[in-house]
N, C-alpha and C positions, 0 to 999 in steps of 0.2 A: 504495499500499500504505500510507503515512503515513497517508492522510487516512481510509481503509477502515479502518484497526483501531481509527481513534478515532473513528470517524462521531457517535457520541450525541454526545461531547465537542465537538464542532464544531458540531454542530447544534442543541445544545440551547438556546441564546440566541435562537433563529429564533421558537422557541414562548415565550420570554421564562421558561424555567427556569435556575436556578443549581444545578450539581452541588454536590453535597453539601459535599463537599471544600472547597471554595472561598467565600469572602466574593467582593463584589461588585468589588471594587477589584482583588483578586488575578488573579480570569477574565479581566479585560478587559486588565491587566498582561501576563499570561502569554502569552495571544492575539496582544497587538502583538508582544511579542518573540521570539516562533516565528514569527511572520509577517516578521518583520525580518531572522531566520536564515534561512528560506526562501528569501526575495526575492532575496537575496544571492547565496546558492547558485545558485539558476535564473539570475540573471542572468550571473554567471559564465561558467555553462556556456552560455546562448545566444550569448555573446560568443565563447569558444573555438570554436563550432562556427561562428561566420560569419569567424572567423578560419582555422580551418585545413580545414573541410570543402570539397571540391571543388565547386567551381559548373558550371554550365552555360557553354556557349562563349558565350551572349550575355552571360554575368553575372547571370542570374537564378539565385535557390537550387536547391538539388536538391529531387527530392519528399522523400527524406528529411531534408532538414533541415526542409522546411515544415511535415513533422509532427510533428518533435520541437519545435521551437520553439512551435506552435500548441499541443501538448499541455502543457509544461511552465510556458507563460503563462497557459492557461487554468483550470491546476490552481490556479497562482499567484493568480488573480483571487477563484478561487474561496475561496481562502483568506483572501483579502483580506476578502471580503464576510463569512466569518465572524466574523473579527476585528472588523469594523465592526460587527457584531448584538451583539458582546459589548460594546462601547463605550457604542451606543444603549443596550444594558439597564441597564450602569453609571450613565448620565446619566438614566436615567428613575427610577431607586432613589436617587443620592445627589445629582443636580443638575448642573449645567455648571460648569466651570472654565475659564480659559484654555489649562491643559494639555492637557485633555481634548478641547478645539475644534483646536487645533495639531496634535493627535496625530491627529484624525478628516481632518483635511485632508491630513496627508502620507501618509495610507492613499489618499484619493481620488487625490492624485496617482501611486501607484503602480497604481492601477485605469488610469489614464490610459497610463499606458509600457507596463504590458503590453498593453492593448487595441490599441496602436499596433505593438508588436511583431507581433502576430498581424495587423493589417492589414497590415504589410509584407511579411507572406508572399507574400499572394494578388494584391497591387497594387502598383504604382510608386511606393508612398508613398515619401517622404524622410524616413527617421525622424527623425534628427537635428533637422532642421527644424521637423517637426511635433511634437516632444516639446518643442522651444523655445518654440513657441508656445502648446502646451497648458500648459505650466508658467507662463510668463507671465500666462495668461488666470489659471487659478488663483491665482496668486499676487497679482495685480491686485484678483481678487474678494476676497481676505483683505484686503489693506490698505485698501480703502475699505468693507469690509463694518459695522463699527462693532464690532467683537467684542463687546469689553466692554460696551457697551450692550445686543448682543444677550443676553450671558450673564446680566446683572442681571434682565430685561426675562423672561427666562424661568424663570428664578429664583422668581422675586417670583409670578410667574404660578401657577407651578407651586405653589408653598406654598398661594396664594389658593383653586385649583381642588382644591385635597387630595390631587393626586398626588405633593406633598412633604410627610413628617410635619414636616420642620423648614425653617428658613431659615440657611443657614451666612452670619455676618455677618462673619466673617473674610476670604471671599470676596467679599462685596459691598464690604467696605471698601477691599480691593484695587483694584478697580477704581475706585476715586475719584471724579471727576467725572460718570462713566459712568453710574453707578448712582444718583447723587441722587433723580432724579424717581421712581425706582422704590422707594427705601428708603422716603420721603415717605409713600409709599403705605400703606407696612405701619405706620406711625404709627398709624394707624386701625384696627390690627387687634381681631377679638373678642377676642384673647388678649392680657390686660393685660401679661403678660410680654414678649411678641412686639413689641408694641406700646413698650414702655421701652426695650426693647434698640434698636429702631429708631429712636427719636429718639436716642440717643446715638451710634449708628453715623453717624446724620445728622449730629449736631454736629463729629461727629470728622473727617468727610471735609470738612466746610465748614470748618472750622479749617485742614486741612490746605492746602485750594484756596486759602482767603486769604492764607496765609503762602507760597505759591508768586506771589503777587499774580495771580492766573488768573482 
């Protein structure tokens, strides 16, 4: 019922549409915190079912438990996908930042968690072990992916191709060394104001790097 009565709100981002009463930031932020609230409630309900509902003699979950866990997890995954679509829409319009990437990563972790809950209802999957392995793989990917460089590359390329109307040099400067090679490209931008700002940003990043003797 929660999803059904707000169906248009939850699915608007899939078509690249922004509800009139929201900004891109507010739409993505609200979607994320709605997701967190529902995910916590559903995890608590699923945990209580696993603790207190009667199981079969062989320890397998009952049919009722399988149905409820699958439904709760399935609807939560749908809500996560909806929240991710809002974040993707936000990134397309405003560019990447570390917070937007880490938030998206956290939502992917939740997807893996709830998909494993569904799988555990129909297989002899060791949930805790599988969840630990899944989290470790995602965390390692985050650690070794050069997130800062990816953000700088995306934002600069999106500006060059016209997907972004402007470049947030504050974000690029916070990325420090990872953004240098990409900011350097903008020093040759056709817009003289952008080129000048890029040169100033490049110099500030380089100065910070030299001060750290890096």
